[in-house]
C-alpha positions, 0 to 999 in steps of 0.5 A: 374463444380461448386463444392460448394453446394448452399443447406442450412445445413440439421440442424442448432443448435440454440443458446439455443441448444448450451448453454442449454438455459443458456443465461448469458447476461440476468443479464447484460442487465440493470444497476440494474441487473448488480448491483444486482449480482455484486460479489465484491464491493469497499467501503470507508471502504477499503481505507487507504490513504498514505500521506507524512509529512515534516518539516515546517508550512503551507507547501504543496509541490506538488510531480512532479512524483505523480500529485495530491499528496503533501508533507505536513507540520504537520499542513497541515497533520492534515487538511488532516486527518480531511478531511479523517475523514469527508469522512469516510476513516478509516486510514492514513499511514504516510511517512516522508520526512527527510531533508538531514542534518538529515540523516546519515549512520545509520538513527539515526534520526528515534530514535528522539521522536520529529522527523516529523513522531512522531510529525505528529502522535501526532498531528493527533491523538490529532485532529482526534482521531477516525482515524487510524494512521499507521507508517513505522519503516523502515530506508530509509527516514532517511539514507544518502544511501537510504537503509531500514537498516544500511549499513556496508562495503557494506552490509545491516546488519540484526540484527543491523537494526532490533534493530534500527527498533524495537526501532523506532517502540516503539517510534512510538507507544508511539506517538500514532500510532495504527499500526506499518507497518515495510517495511524494510524486515529484518529477524526477525523484526516482532517478535522483534517488537511484543516483544518490543511493549508488553514489553513496554505496547503497547499490543494493537498496531497492526502490519501490515507486509509488508510480501511480498515486492518485488524488484520492479521498481514501487517505483520510484515516492515514492523515489522522494516523500521522497527525496531519489531519486538519493541517493540510493547506489546500489539496494535492491535485498538482502532484498526485494523479487525477483519479479519472486518468489511466493513460497518465498513470501509465506514463508515470509508471513508464517514466519511473521504470526508466529512471531506475525503479525496481518495482511499482505501486498503485495507490489506492487499491480496490478502486484502481484494480484496472490500473493494477491490471494494466500496469502488470500486463504492460510492464511485467515488473513486480507490481504492488498495491496499497490497500489504503486507510480508507479501504481498511476503515470502511471494511472495519466499520461495516463489519463492526456494524454487522453489515458484512462478514469482515473476515470474508470481505478482508480475504476477498478484497486481498484476493482481488489484488492478486487476481488483478496482477499484484505480486504483493499488497501493503495492508493493515490487515497483514498480521490478522491475515497471516495469523488466519493463514497460519492457523489454516 
C-alpha cells in the first residue's frame, strides 16, 4: 500500500506572505540602485601610505616578501610623495631601514637629527608641504636586537625606553613631522611625548597612538623590509597585547587618550575588526587601522597564484575597515587604490 499522498498541500504560502512583502533584493537588482544605497564608501581621503626609506641616492630596492613595495632612498621617497600628492593621498607614514653598522643595544642612532627618517621628513615637506608626514619613534629599526625598546639583562626596560622614544619624537617634530605615531607600546609614552612636544613648541604636532598593537604573526614581511628579520632576540610578548584579549586593548586605548593621544590605531587590521568596531563605538575619536605587511603579502601572493581576484579583494578588505568604523587606513595598496579611484 502506497503511504505517500500525491495530493498537493491544502495551502501554500507565497514568498510575499512569508516576507510580508519586503523583498530586499529590489535594491540589489541594478548597479545604480546598489550604489544608491551603499552604506560605506572608500575614498582616497581614507588612505595613508606607509613607505620605507634608506640611505643612498637614486635607490629603489624591491622587498621580496612584499611584491610591489620598495625601500627608497630619500630622493626616491620625495618622488613618491609627489606622486601621492597628485593622487590626493593625504599622508605618508615613513619607516627606516637602518644599516647594520648604525644599530646598537640602545638604538642611539634614532637621536641623530640627520638620520634617514629625519632627512626624509625634511625633504618631503620641502618638496610637497601639503602632504602629511607621520613618523614612528619606536627603536626597533635602530637596535641590534630588533626590539622596540632598550634591552637590559634580557628585559625591555620601560622608563629608559620612554625617555629615548620621547627625545626621538621631538627631533622628528623638529624635522617637520606632522604626526608622531609611536608604535613601541611602552607604558606612559604618549603622555611623555605630549609633554615634551608642548614644552618644545610643537603644540600643533598630533599623536597617533598605536594604542592596540597586538603580538601578531602578521608582521613578518615588515621586519624584512626594515632589515630586522633574523635579528630579533626572543619575542615582543611582554609589551605587545596578547592577540586573545579585547578588554586589555580597550584599557590601553583609554589610557592613551587620557595621556593626550589625538587619534587611535589598531594593528594589525583584518584579524582585529572587532577591536576596531569596539574602539570606535566606545571612544568616538578618530580611529585608524594598519593593514600590515602580512595582510598585504597574503593578498598579493594569492592574486599572483590566480587563487583570488586581487583587485576585488584589495577593495573589499579596505571597505571592511570602513564598515568596522575606521576613519582611515594605513595600507601599502594606497597608490594603487588611489589610481583606480581616480580613474573611476
